[in-house]
C-alpha positions as CSV (number, residue, x, y, z in Angstrom):
1,M,4.3,-9.7,32.7
2,S,6.2,-10.9,35.7
3,L,9.8,-10.8,36.3
4,T,10.0,-14.4,36.0
5,Q,8.8,-14.9,32.6
6,K,11.5,-12.1,31.6
7,E,14.3,-14.2,33.2
8,V,13.0,-17.2,31.6
9,V,13.2,-15.6,28.3
10,E,16.5,-14.3,28.9
11,E,18.0,-17.5,29.7
12,L,16.3,-19.1,26.9
13,K,18.0,-16.3,24.4
14,T,21.4,-17.2,25.9
15,L,20.8,-20.9,25.5
16,W,19.5,-20.1,21.8
17,K,22.9,-18.1,21.1
18,K,25.1,-21.1,22.3
19,L,23.1,-23.5,20.4
20,W,23.8,-21.7,17.0
21,Q,27.3,-20.6,18.0
22,E,28.4,-24.2,19.1
23,R,26.7,-26.3,16.2
24,V,28.8,-28.3,13.8
25,D,28.7,-27.8,10.0
26,D,28.3,-30.7,8.1
27,K,29.5,-29.6,4.6
28,V,28.9,-32.9,2.7
29,R,25.2,-32.9,3.9
30,A,24.7,-29.2,4.1
31,E,23.4,-29.4,7.8
32,G,24.0,-27.8,11.1
33,I,24.0,-30.4,14.0
34,A,23.7,-29.6,17.7
35,V,26.7,-30.4,19.7
36,D,25.2,-30.6,23.2
37,D,21.9,-31.5,25.0
38,Y,19.7,-28.5,25.4
39,F,16.7,-29.8,27.4
40,K,15.5,-26.1,27.9
41,L,15.2,-25.8,24.1
42,F,13.9,-29.3,23.5
43,V,16.9,-30.0,21.4
44,E,19.2,-33.3,22.1
45,R,22.6,-34.0,20.8
46,G,22.9,-34.7,17.2
47,T,19.7,-32.9,16.4
48,I,19.7,-31.2,13.0
49,I,19.0,-27.8,13.5
50,H,19.6,-26.2,9.9
51,A,19.4,-27.8,6.6
52,T,19.1,-26.8,3.1
53,R,16.3,-28.9,1.5
54,S,12.9,-30.0,2.8
55,F,13.6,-29.1,6.4
56,K,11.7,-27.3,9.1
57,A,14.2,-25.1,11.1
58,L,13.8,-24.4,14.6
59,S,12.0,-21.5,15.7
60,F,12.6,-19.7,19.0
61,R,9.1,-18.4,19.0
62,E,7.9,-22.0,18.9
63,I,9.9,-22.8,22.0
64,I,8.7,-19.8,24.2
65,E,5.1,-20.5,23.3
66,Q,5.8,-23.9,24.7
67,Y,6.7,-22.4,27.8
68,Q,3.5,-20.6,27.9
69,I,4.6,-17.2,28.0
70,V,2.2,-14.4,27.6
71,N,2.7,-11.9,25.0
72,V,5.5,-13.3,23.0
73,D,5.5,-10.7,20.3
74,R,7.2,-8.6,23.1
75,F,10.3,-11.1,23.4
76,V,10.5,-12.0,19.7
77,P,10.4,-9.6,16.8
78,P,8.5,-10.6,13.8
79,H,10.0,-12.3,10.8
80,P,11.2,-9.6,8.2
81,Q,8.9,-10.9,5.5
82,V,5.7,-10.7,7.8
83,G,6.7,-7.2,8.9
84,G,8.8,-5.3,11.6
85,W,11.2,-2.5,11.4
86,T,13.2,-3.8,8.6
87,K,10.1,-4.2,6.3
88,F,8.9,-0.9,7.1
89,I,12.1,1.0,6.2
90,K,12.4,-1.1,3.2
91,T,8.8,-0.4,1.7
92,S,8.2,2.9,3.2
93,I,11.5,5.0,3.7
94,T,13.8,3.8,0.9
95,N,10.8,3.7,-1.7
96,Q,10.5,7.8,-0.9
97,R,14.1,8.4,-1.4
98,K,13.8,6.9,-4.9
99,R,10.6,9.4,-6.0
100,K,12.3,12.2,-4.9
101,N,13.1,14.5,-7.9
102,T,16.5,15.4,-8.2
103,R,18.1,17.9,-10.6
104,A,19.8,15.4,-12.5
105,S,16.5,13.3,-13.2
106,L,14.8,16.6,-14.5
107,Y,17.4,17.3,-16.8
108,C,16.9,15.9,-20.2
109,E,19.5,15.6,-23.1
110,E,19.1,16.6,-26.5
111,K,18.1,14.0,-28.9
112,K,20.5,13.9,-31.8
113,E,19.4,13.0,-35.1
114,K,20.6,10.1,-36.7
115,Q,22.5,10.4,-40.1
116,Q,21.4,8.8,-43.2
117,L,22.8,5.4,-43.6
118,K,25.3,4.8,-46.6
119,K,23.9,2.8,-49.1
120,G,20.4,2.6,-47.6
121,G,21.7,0.5,-44.7
122,R,23.4,-2.1,-47.1
123,G,26.8,-1.3,-46.0
124,W,29.7,-0.4,-48.4
125,L,29.6,-2.2,-51.7
126,H,32.6,-2.7,-53.9
127,L,31.7,-2.9,-57.5
């Protein structure tokens, strides 16, 4: 990996953060719109960068791949649903804590016997 590739990725990261910080949120249409031209990110002014329905969101990974940077996984962490530290913690570490036998989980209360229902469960009858 050359130093120039790392510099390019760092510059793209700063532009990516700037793009998301300076976007305009259209609350009527539920969209996020780019305010400026970001030629290095292949985004023009007025481009919808975030929407709620039927929309393919921008991907930083795809932008880096267009620059033909080797070993993209080194610069961009995987999506949490695919894998990564967050998924590993959720699936491995937090589940182990739940399985741990504690003194409270081993304690069983004595079952109380139910009393016989009055009038065979029909309730009180006034004759």
